[in-house]
C-alpha distance (Angstrom), angle and dihedral (degrees) to the residues before:
residue distance angle dihedral
X1 . . .
X2 3.81 . .
X3 3.80 110.7 .
X4 3.79 118.6 -108.1
X5 3.81 116.4 -121.9
X6 3.76 125.8 -161.9
X7 3.78 116.9 -153.0
X8 3.83 113.9 -160.8
X9 3.80 111.9 -146.5
X10 3.83 134.4 36.7
X11 3.80 101.2 -144.3
X12 3.80 121.8 108.7
X13 3.85 91.7 -76.5
X14 3.78 93.8 50.6
X15 3.80 96.1 43.7
X16 3.84 95.9 46.6
X17 3.80 90.0 47.3
X18 3.80 91.0 49.0
X19 3.81 91.8 48.1
X20 3.81 92.3 49.7
X21 3.84 90.6 51.6
X22 3.83 95.2 43.6
X23 3.82 92.6 48.2
X24 3.83 86.0 49.7
X25 3.81 89.2 60.2
X26 3.79 102.0 -95.3
X27 3.79 123.7 134.0
X28 3.79 102.2 -121.6
X29 3.74 133.9 -166.0
X30 3.78 121.6 -176.4
X31 3.78 114.8 -149.4
X32 3.79 112.6 -161.0
X33 3.76 136.5 169.3
X34 3.79 88.9 -158.5
X35 3.82 130.5 36.3
X36 3.79 116.1 -115.6
X37 3.80 91.5 -103.5
X38 3.83 88.7 57.1
X39 3.79 96.8 50.4
X40 3.80 128.4 95.1
X41 3.82 86.9 -103.5
X42 3.82 89.6 70.1
X43 3.80 89.9 57.0
X44 3.81 96.0 52.5
X45 3.80 122.6 115.6
X46 3.10 88.5 -142.3
X47 3.81 124.1 -144.0
X48 3.80 122.6 151.9
X49 3.79 103.8 -116.0
X50 3.84 133.5 120.4
X51 3.82 100.3 -105.3
X52 3.81 127.1 166.3
X53 3.81 94.9 -17.1
X54 3.82 134.6 125.0
X55 3.04 158.1 -128.5
X56 3.79 93.8 56.8
X57 3.80 94.6 -158.8
X58 3.85 91.5 61.3
X59 3.81 102.6 31.4
X60 3.81 94.7 74.9
X61 3.83 94.5 58.7
X62 3.84 92.9 42.6
X63 3.80 90.9 49.4
X64 3.79 94.7 48.6
X65 3.80 91.3 50.0
X66 3.80 88.8 53.4
X67 3.82 91.4 45.1
X68 3.80 90.1 56.6
X69 3.80 92.7 50.8
X70 3.82 93.8 44.7
X71 3.79 92.0 48.1
X72 3.78 88.0 58.2
X73 3.79 92.5 46.3
X74 3.79 89.5 51.7
X75 3.80 88.5 70.0
X76 3.83 85.6 73.1
X77 3.80 104.3 38.4
X78 3.80 97.0 159.5
X79 3.79 90.2 55.5
X80 3.80 101.7 37.6
X81 3.83 104.4 28.4
X82 3.81 90.3 -127.0
X83 3.82 122.2 125.6
X84 3.81 132.7 169.8
X85 3.81 106.0 -126.3
X86 3.82 130.1 178.2
X87 3.79 120.0 -126.9
X88 3.78 151.1 145.8
X89 3.80 130.2 -103.1
X90 3.82 113.1 -160.2
X91 3.74 128.4 -139.4
X92 3.79 92.4 9.0
X93 3.85 126.7 113.6
X94 3.77 125.2 -164.0
X95 3.82 90.4 -129.6
X96 3.82 91.1 61.3
X97 3.78 93.3 58.1
X98 3.76 131.7 77.1
X99 3.83 131.4 -86.1
X100 3.80 90.1 -93.2
X101 3.83 88.4 80.9
X102 3.79 90.9 74.0
X103 3.82 88.1 70.8
X104 3.81 97.0 50.2
X105 3.83 105.9 98.4
X106 3.79 113.9 -125.7
X107 3.81 96.2 2.0
X108 3.85 107.3 148.4
X109 3.77 143.9 144.4
X110 3.78 114.2 -86.7
X111 3.75 119.1 -110.0
X112 3.84 121.9 -121.4
X113 3.82 90.0 -104.2
X114 3.82 91.2 54.7
X115 3.83 96.6 52.5
X116 3.79 116.0 109.3
X117 3.81 116.0 -128.8
X118 3.77 112.4 -78.0
X119 3.80 96.8 25.6
X120 3.79 124.2 102.7
X121 3.81 98.2 -167.8
X122 3.76 142.8 -4.0
X123 3.77 142.6 143.9
X124 3.76 137.3 -99.2
X125 3.80 126.3 -140.6
X126 3.79 144.0 156.2
X127 3.78 104.2 -130.8
X128 3.79 140.6 166.9
X129 3.81 110.6 -83.8
X130 3.75 111.1 -171.8
X131 3.79 133.2 -152.9
X132 3.82 94.3 -144.8
X133 3.82 101.4 -162.2
X134 3.82 89.3 51.9
X135 3.81 91.6 42.1
X136 3.80 93.3 51.2
X137 3.80 89.4 52.1
X138 3.78 89.4 51.4
X139 3.81 92.3 49.8
X140 3.79 91.5 49.9
X141 3.81 90.1 50.3
X142 3.82 92.0 47.6
X143 3.79 91.7 50.4
X144 3.78 93.3 50.0
X145 3.80 90.5 46.5
X146 3.83 87.3 57.6
X147 3.81 90.9 51.2
X148 3.78 99.4 -97.5
X149 3.80 124.4 133.8
X150 3.80 134.7 -153.4
X151 3.81 118.9 -141.3
X152 3.82 125.7 -171.1
X153 3.75 101.5 -131.7
X154 3.79 139.3 149.4
X155 3.80 110.9 -129.6
X156 3.77 120.8 -157.8
X157 3.84 100.5 179.9
X158 3.79 133.3 14.1
X159 3.83 90.5 -129.4
X160 3.80 92.8 66.5
X161 3.83 89.4 67.7
X162 3.79 92.3 77.1
X163 3.81 134.4 -119.1
X164 3.81 97.6 -25.9
X165 3.81 126.4 30.0
X166 3.79 133.0 168.2
X167 3.76 112.5 -153.1
X168 3.80 110.0 -142.4
X169 3.77 94.4 150.1
X170 3.81 96.1 134.3
X171 3.78 111.9 -165.7
X172 3.79 88.3 0.2
X173 3.78 89.8 69.6
X174 3.78 88.5 77.7
X175 3.82 89.3 74.8
X176 3.78 101.9 21.5
X177 3.81 99.8 56.2
X178 3.04 87.4 17.7
X179 3.82 103.3 -121.4
X180 3.83 116.4 165.0
X181 3.82 89.2 -171.5
X182 3.85 88.7 74.9
X183 3.78 112.7 91.2
X184 3.76 136.9 160.6
X185 3.81 127.2 -102.6
X186 3.82 104.0 -163.4
X187 3.77 117.7 -137.4
X188 3.81 123.5 -168.9
X189 3.79 124.8 -174.0
X190 3.78 141.0 172.2
X191 3.80 127.9 -137.4
X192 3.85 117.7 -148.1
X193 3.77 136.3 173.4
X194 3.77 111.9 -86.0
X195 3.86 111.6 -108.7
X196 3.80 90.3 -166.6
X197 3.79 105.8 -63.1
X198 3.80 114.7 153.2
X199 3.83 103.8 169.0
X200 3.79 131.6 63.9
X201 3.78 124.0 -122.9
X202 3.82 130.6 -162.8
X203 3.80 131.7 -176.9
X204 3.80 106.7 169.8
X205 3.81 124.0 170.7
X206 3.82 106.4 -163.9
X207 3.80 89.2 -156.4
X208 3.83 93.8 56.1
X209 3.79 132.7 71.7
X210 3.82 89.2 -141.3
X211 3.81 123.9 74.2
X212 3.75 135.1 169.3
X213 3.75 122.4 -137.5
X214 3.79 135.8 155.6
X215 3.80 119.1 -163.2
X216 3.86 119.8 178.0
X217 3.79 108.4 -145.5
X218 3.82 130.6 177.3
X219 3.82 89.8 -104.2
X220 3.82 97.9 45.8
X221 3.81 140.2 -62.0
X222 3.78 117.7 -52.6
X223 3.83 111.2 -142.1
X224 3.77 123.8 -167.3
X225 2.72 166.6 -107.1
X226 3.75 173.3 72.0
X227 3.83 137.7 79.5
X228 3.80 103.3 -163.8
X229 3.80 110.2 173.9
X230 3.84 119.9 -139.0
X231 3.80 94.1 4.9
X232 3.83 116.1 136.2
X233 3.81 94.9 -178.1
X234 3.84 108.7 127.4
X235 3.83 95.7 179.6
X236 3.81 119.5 99.7
X237 3.78 113.4 -114.6
X238 3.86 113.7 -138.8
X239 3.81 93.5 -147.7
X240 3.77 91.4 51.2
X241 3.78 91.1 48.0
X242 3.83 90.7 52.0
X243 3.80 90.9 49.7
X244 3.85 91.4 50.0
X245 3.77 92.6 52.9
X246 3.78 91.0 45.7
X247 3.84 92.4 51.3
X248 3.81 92.0 49.4
X249 3.81 93.2 45.2
X250 3.77 89.6 57.6
X251 3.79 86.3 61.5
X252 3.83 97.7 38.1
X253 3.82 107.8 20.7
X254 3.80 92.6 -166.8
X255 3.83 88.7 71.0
X256 3.83 91.2 67.4
X257 3.77 92.7 83.1
X258 3.76 99.3 32.1
X259 3.81 116.0 128.4
X260 3.77 113.7 -107.2
X261 3.80 111.9 -124.1
X262 3.76 101.8 178.3
X263 3.78 151.7 -33.9
X264 3.77 130.1 -119.1
X265 3.80 135.4 -168.8
X266 3.80 126.5 -170.4
X267 3.82 135.4 173.8
X268 3.78 110.8 -132.8
X269 3.86 109.3 -143.7
X270 3.78 100.5 -124.4
X271 3.78 122.3 176.1
X272 3.79 130.5 -162.3
X273 3.79 105.3 -119.3
X274 3.82 92.8 25.9
X275 3.81 134.0 -102.5
X276 3.78 115.9 -2.8
X277 3.77 106.8 -141.5
X278 3.80 109.6 159.1
X279 3.83 142.1 106.2
X280 3.79 124.1 -101.7
X281 3.79 129.1 -174.8
X282 3.79 106.6 -138.8
X283 3.83 121.1 -144.0
X284 3.83 88.1 -106.4
X285 3.82 89.6 60.5
X286 3.81 92.8 -107.6
X287 3.79 114.9 144.2
X288 3.79 106.0 -130.7
X289 3.81 121.0 -170.5
X290 3.78 109.4 -165.7
X291 3.81 118.4 -147.1
X292 3.81 109.9 167.3
X293 3.80 143.4 105.1
X294 3.79 98.5 74.1
X295 3.82 96.2 148.2
X296 3.77 113.3 -168.0
X297 3.79 96.6 -14.8
X298 3.77 105.0 67.6
X299 3.82 94.8 125.2
X300 3.82 90.0 43.5
X301 3.76 97.9 56.0
X302 3.84 101.4 22.9
X303 3.84 100.0 106.5
X304 3.79 93.7 39.3
X305 3.81 91.2 51.4
X306 3.81 90.9 43.4
X307 3.79 91.2 55.8
X308 3.79 91.0 47.8
X309 3.80 92.0 48.7
X310 3.79 90.8 49.3
X311 3.78 90.9 53.4
X312 3.81 89.5 53.7
X313 3.83 91.1 51.4
X314 3.78 89.9 52.2
X315 3.78 91.7 54.5
């Protein structure tokens, strides 16, 4: 009899972990308080790039594993929601990043002719850009095709999940574990009609709560954003939305008059000390594999972390 595994959480971390286990032959149930389309994953931009995530010595390998999977999924964009899209990242040089960059095809420093006005340096790359609502639907379908099921269920303790549980509760891990090191980093974005933008743009200062990014998606252009630490406010702020559009319009002036289609707010599940990916034997005897605290890089490290979590379940 193949052991049952319960995965707690139906965001991108929970679903990729559940898929990896199910396709490995496990019988998997996902317990989730919120459906995937209601999680923070659905709000994400979402560009593959290691952003606001630790520990640095592990993130590179996790990210590259996810890059390989997403590159394959980009061959079927209508089905998976994943496309490979060119773009520019401001104020970032390849030399200042880790050794993982050597394995990212086409990643290079931008030439002087390619630099947008106001920027002295940056890099160019063709990276996975993911339509998250479509991608979450694909992940749910893939899990169910492998025999897994998703159940809407409120979970009070990890022990109630049975003999083996993988904790992908994201921000919910703060209360469920409990882990006071988990805290929110609030992100707000604006969706506008696309005036003809085909490339992504990012200018992210890790020391600032304000960022600028422009992500062309099939349903419009996603403009961001914010990174407000320890804010639990899930309501869009009109003044913040106005400032986001203004920042992005300075980079691409055609965005100034674009029709606003919607607003989104998500709470990134950050964790002091970085991602927690390790096994724990609970007092009840339950084997719990923790996989949470991915901050702003859930989509970037999801498959790499899922593979690592699956290995811990096997042992």
